[in-house]
The first five atom37 places (N, CA, C, CB, O) and aatype in JSON, in Angstrom:
{
  "aatype": [12, 1, 2, 6, 9, 18, 9, 7, 3, 1, 0, 13, 15, 11, 6, 16, 10, 10, 9, 3, 10, 6, 10, 10, 2, 11, 10, 5, 1, 10, 15, 10, 11, 6, 7, 19, 15, 19, 15, 6, 16, 19, 2, 8, 10, 10, 2, 5, 5, 10, 11, 6, 5, 5],
  "atom_mask": [
    [1, 1, 1, 1, 1],
    [1, 1, 1, 1, 1],
    [1, 1, 1, 1, 1],
    [1, 1, 1, 1, 1],
    [1, 1, 1, 1, 1],
    [1, 1, 1, 1, 1],
    [1, 1, 1, 1, 1],
    [1, 1, 1, 0, 1],
    [1, 1, 1, 1, 1],
    [1, 1, 1, 1, 1],
    [1, 1, 1, 1, 1],
    [1, 1, 1, 1, 1],
    [1, 1, 1, 1, 1],
    [1, 1, 1, 1, 1],
    [1, 1, 1, 1, 1],
    [1, 1, 1, 1, 1],
    [1, 1, 1, 1, 1],
    [1, 1, 1, 1, 1],
    [1, 1, 1, 1, 1],
    [1, 1, 1, 1, 1],
    [1, 1, 1, 1, 1],
    [1, 1, 1, 1, 1],
    [1, 1, 1, 1, 1],
    [1, 1, 1, 1, 1],
    [1, 1, 1, 1, 1],
    [1, 1, 1, 1, 1],
    [1, 1, 1, 1, 1],
    [1, 1, 1, 1, 1],
    [1, 1, 1, 1, 1],
    [1, 1, 1, 1, 1],
    [1, 1, 1, 1, 1],
    [1, 1, 1, 1, 1],
    [1, 1, 1, 1, 1],
    [1, 1, 1, 1, 1],
    [1, 1, 1, 0, 1],
    [1, 1, 1, 1, 1],
    [1, 1, 1, 1, 1],
    [1, 1, 1, 1, 1],
    [1, 1, 1, 1, 1],
    [1, 1, 1, 1, 1],
    [1, 1, 1, 1, 1],
    [1, 1, 1, 1, 1],
    [1, 1, 1, 1, 1],
    [1, 1, 1, 1, 1],
    [1, 1, 1, 1, 1],
    [1, 1, 1, 1, 1],
    [1, 1, 1, 1, 1],
    [1, 1, 1, 1, 1],
    [1, 1, 1, 1, 1],
    [1, 1, 1, 1, 1],
    [1, 1, 1, 1, 1],
    [1, 1, 1, 1, 1],
    [1, 1, 1, 1, 1],
    [1, 1, 1, 1, 1]
  ],
  "atom_positions": [
    [[117.54, 116.79, -11.44], [118.01, 118.14, -11.16], [116.85, 119.12, -11.29], [119.17, 118.52, -12.11], [116.07, 119.05, -12.25]],
    [[116.73, 120.01, -10.35], [115.65, 120.98, -10.38], [115.9, 122.03, -11.45], [115.49, 121.66, -9.01], [117.04, 122.35, -11.79]],
    [[114.8, 122.55, -11.98], [114.88, 123.6, -12.97], [114.66, 124.97, -12.34], [113.87, 123.37, -14.07], [114.69, 125.98, -13.03]],
    [[114.44, 125.01, -11.01], [114.19, 126.26, -10.32], [115.33, 126.6, -9.38], [112.87, 126.2, -9.55], [116.0, 125.73, -8.83]],
    [[115.54, 127.9, -9.22], [116.49, 128.41, -8.23], [115.69, 129.3, -7.29], [117.7, 129.2, -8.91], [114.94, 130.17, -7.73]],
    [[115.84, 129.07, -6.01], [115.08, 129.82, -5.01], [115.95, 130.92, -4.41], [114.55, 128.89, -3.9], [117.08, 130.67, -3.97]],
    [[115.42, 132.13, -4.41], [116.06, 133.28, -3.77], [115.03, 133.85, -2.82], [116.56, 134.36, -4.83], [114.01, 134.41, -3.23]],
    [[115.3, 133.69, -1.54], [114.3, 134.07, -0.55], [113.1, 133.17, -0.71], [0.0, 0.0, 0.0], [113.23, 131.94, -0.73]],
    [[111.92, 133.77, -0.82], [110.71, 132.97, -0.98], [110.23, 132.92, -2.43], [109.61, 133.53, -0.11], [109.1, 132.51, -2.7]],
    [[111.07, 133.34, -3.35], [110.7, 133.35, -4.77], [111.46, 132.28, -5.53], [110.98, 134.73, -5.39], [112.62, 132.0, -5.24]],
    [[110.79, 131.69, -6.52], [111.41, 130.67, -7.36], [111.59, 131.25, -8.77], [110.54, 129.37, -7.4], [110.69, 131.89, -9.31]],
    [[112.76, 131.0, -9.34], [113.07, 131.46, -10.69], [113.52, 130.27, -11.5], [114.16, 132.58, -10.67], [114.19, 129.37, -10.99]],
    [[113.15, 130.25, -12.8], [113.69, 129.2, -13.65], [115.16, 129.5, -13.89], [112.9, 129.09, -15.0], [115.56, 130.66, -13.9]],
    [[115.95, 128.47, -14.08], [117.38, 128.67, -14.3], [117.62, 129.51, -15.54], [118.1, 127.33, -14.44], [118.51, 130.35, -15.56]],
    [[116.82, 129.29, -16.59], [117.0, 130.04, -17.83], [116.74, 131.52, -17.6], [116.07, 129.51, -18.92], [117.51, 132.36, -18.08]],
    [[115.68, 131.85, -16.88], [115.35, 133.25, -16.61], [116.44, 133.9, -15.78], [114.0, 133.36, -15.89], [116.83, 135.04, -16.04]],
    [[116.93, 133.2, -14.78], [117.96, 133.75, -13.92], [119.24, 134.02, -14.7], [118.25, 132.81, -12.75], [119.89, 135.04, -14.5]],
    [[119.6, 133.1, -15.61], [120.8, 133.29, -16.42], [120.65, 134.48, -17.35], [121.11, 132.03, -17.23], [121.59, 135.26, -17.53]],
    [[119.47, 134.64, -17.95], [119.23, 135.79, -18.82], [119.32, 137.07, -18.02], [117.85, 135.68, -19.52], [119.96, 138.03, -18.45]],
    [[118.69, 137.1, -16.84], [118.73, 138.29, -16.0], [120.15, 138.65, -15.61], [117.88, 138.1, -14.76], [120.53, 139.82, -15.63]],
    [[120.95, 137.65, -15.24], [122.33, 137.91, -14.85], [123.15, 138.4, -16.03], [122.97, 136.65, -14.25], [124.01, 139.27, -15.88]],
    [[122.89, 137.84, -17.21], [123.6, 138.29, -18.41], [123.26, 139.74, -18.72], [123.26, 137.4, -19.61], [124.15, 140.53, -19.06]],
    [[121.98, 140.1, -18.6], [121.58, 141.49, -18.85], [122.17, 142.43, -17.81], [120.07, 141.61, -18.85], [122.59, 143.54, -18.15]],
    [[122.19, 142.0, -16.56], [122.78, 142.83, -15.51], [124.26, 143.06, -15.78], [122.58, 142.18, -14.13], [124.76, 144.17, -15.6]],
    [[124.95, 142.02, -16.22], [126.36, 142.15, -16.56], [126.55, 143.16, -17.68], [126.93, 140.78, -16.96], [127.46, 143.99, -17.62]],
    [[125.71, 143.1, -18.7], [125.8, 144.05, -19.81], [125.53, 145.48, -19.34], [124.81, 143.67, -20.92], [126.2, 146.42, -19.76]],
    [[124.53, 145.64, -18.46], [124.23, 146.96, -17.91], [125.41, 147.5, -17.11], [122.99, 146.9, -17.02], [125.75, 148.68, -17.21]],
    [[126.04, 146.65, -16.32], [127.18, 147.08, -15.51], [128.35, 147.5, -16.4], [127.61, 145.96, -14.56], [129.0, 148.51, -16.14]],
    [[128.62, 146.71, -17.45], [129.72, 147.06, -18.36], [129.45, 148.36, -19.1], [129.95, 145.93, -19.37], [130.35, 149.19, -19.26]],
    [[128.21, 148.55, -19.56], [127.85, 149.79, -20.24], [127.97, 150.98, -19.3], [126.43, 149.7, -20.8], [128.44, 152.05, -19.7]],
    [[127.54, 150.8, -18.06], [127.62, 151.88, -17.07], [129.06, 152.26, -16.77], [126.93, 151.47, -15.78], [129.4, 153.44, -16.69]],
    [[129.92, 151.25, -16.62], [131.34, 151.54, -16.39], [131.95, 152.27, -17.57], [132.12, 150.24, -16.12], [132.73, 153.2, -17.41]],
    [[131.59, 151.84, -18.77], [132.11, 152.47, -19.99], [131.7, 153.94, -20.07], [131.6, 151.72, -21.23], [132.49, 154.79, -20.46]],
    [[130.44, 154.22, -19.68], [129.92, 155.58, -19.73], [130.25, 156.4, -18.49], [128.42, 155.55, -19.93], [130.09, 157.62, -18.49]],
    [[130.7, 155.74, -17.43], [131.05, 156.45, -16.2], [129.84, 156.89, -15.4], [0.0, 0.0, 0.0], [129.89, 157.92, -14.71]],
    [[128.76, 156.12, -15.48], [127.54, 156.45, -14.75], [127.09, 155.23, -13.96], [126.42, 156.93, -15.72], [127.65, 154.14, -14.1]],
    [[126.06, 155.42, -13.11], [125.53, 154.3, -12.33], [124.63, 153.43, -13.19], [124.76, 154.82, -11.09], [124.17, 153.85, -14.26]],
    [[124.38, 152.22, -12.72], [123.47, 151.32, -13.43], [122.07, 151.93, -13.5], [123.41, 149.93, -12.74], [121.39, 151.81, -14.52]],
    [[121.64, 152.59, -12.43], [120.33, 153.25, -12.42], [120.23, 154.3, -13.51], [120.05, 153.89, -11.05], [119.21, 154.4, -14.2]],
    [[121.28, 155.08, -13.68], [121.28, 156.11, -14.72], [121.22, 155.47, -16.1], [122.52, 157.01, -14.61], [120.54, 155.98, -17.0]],
    [[121.93, 154.38, -16.29], [121.9, 153.67, -17.57], [120.52, 153.12, -17.84], [122.93, 152.53, -17.58], [120.01, 153.26, -18.96]],
    [[119.89, 152.5, -16.86], [118.54, 151.96, -17.03], [117.57, 153.08, -17.36], [118.08, 151.21, -15.74], [116.76, 152.94, -18.28]],
    [[117.63, 154.2, -16.65], [116.75, 155.33, -16.93], [116.96, 155.86, -18.34], [117.0, 156.45, -15.92], [115.99, 156.16, -19.04]],
    [[118.2, 155.96, -18.76], [118.51, 156.44, -20.11], [117.93, 155.51, -21.17], [120.03, 156.58, -20.29], [117.31, 155.96, -22.13]],
    [[118.14, 154.21, -20.98], [117.63, 153.23, -21.95], [116.11, 153.21, -21.99], [118.16, 151.83, -21.61], [115.51, 153.11, -23.06]],
    [[115.47, 153.31, -20.83], [114.01, 153.36, -20.79], [113.48, 154.61, -21.47], [113.51, 153.29, -19.35], [112.5, 154.54, -22.21]],
    [[114.1, 155.74, -21.22], [113.68, 156.99, -21.87], [113.81, 156.88, -23.38], [114.51, 158.17, -21.36], [112.91, 157.32, -24.1]],
    [[114.91, 156.31, -23.86], [115.09, 156.13, -25.3], [113.98, 155.27, -25.88], [116.46, 155.49, -25.6], [113.39, 155.61, -26.91]],
    [[113.69, 154.15, -25.23], [112.66, 153.23, -25.71], [111.28, 153.89, -25.72], [112.63, 151.98, -24.84], [110.52, 153.73, -26.67]],
    [[110.97, 154.63, -24.66], [109.66, 155.29, -24.59], [109.52, 156.37, -25.66], [109.45, 155.91, -23.2], [108.45, 156.52, -26.24]],
    [[110.59, 157.11, -25.94], [110.54, 158.14, -26.98], [110.33, 157.51, -28.35], [111.82, 158.97, -26.96], [109.62, 158.06, -29.18]],
    [[110.97, 156.35, -28.59], [110.81, 155.67, -29.87], [109.4, 155.16, -30.09], [111.8, 154.52, -29.97], [108.94, 155.05, -31.23]],
    [[108.7, 154.83, -29.0], [107.36, 154.28, -29.11], [106.3, 155.36, -29.31], [107.03, 153.47, -27.88], [105.17, 155.04, -29.68]],
    [[106.63, 156.61, -29.07], [105.64, 157.69, -29.21], [105.49, 158.15, -30.62], [106.02, 158.87, -28.35], [104.7, 159.05, -30.9]]
  ]
}
C-alpha cells in the first residue's frame, strides 16, 4: 500500500493529509461557531499568534 496520496501533480503523505483535514475540520467548526468565514478565523488566529511572539 502506498504511503502517498496524489492531488493533481503534488504528492502528500497520508499522515500529513489526515492532519491537514483534521485541522481544516476544526477551523470550519470554529468558524461556524463564531459565525465568520474560515479566512476570517485563520486571520484572527494568525494575528493572535503574531502578537504573542512580539
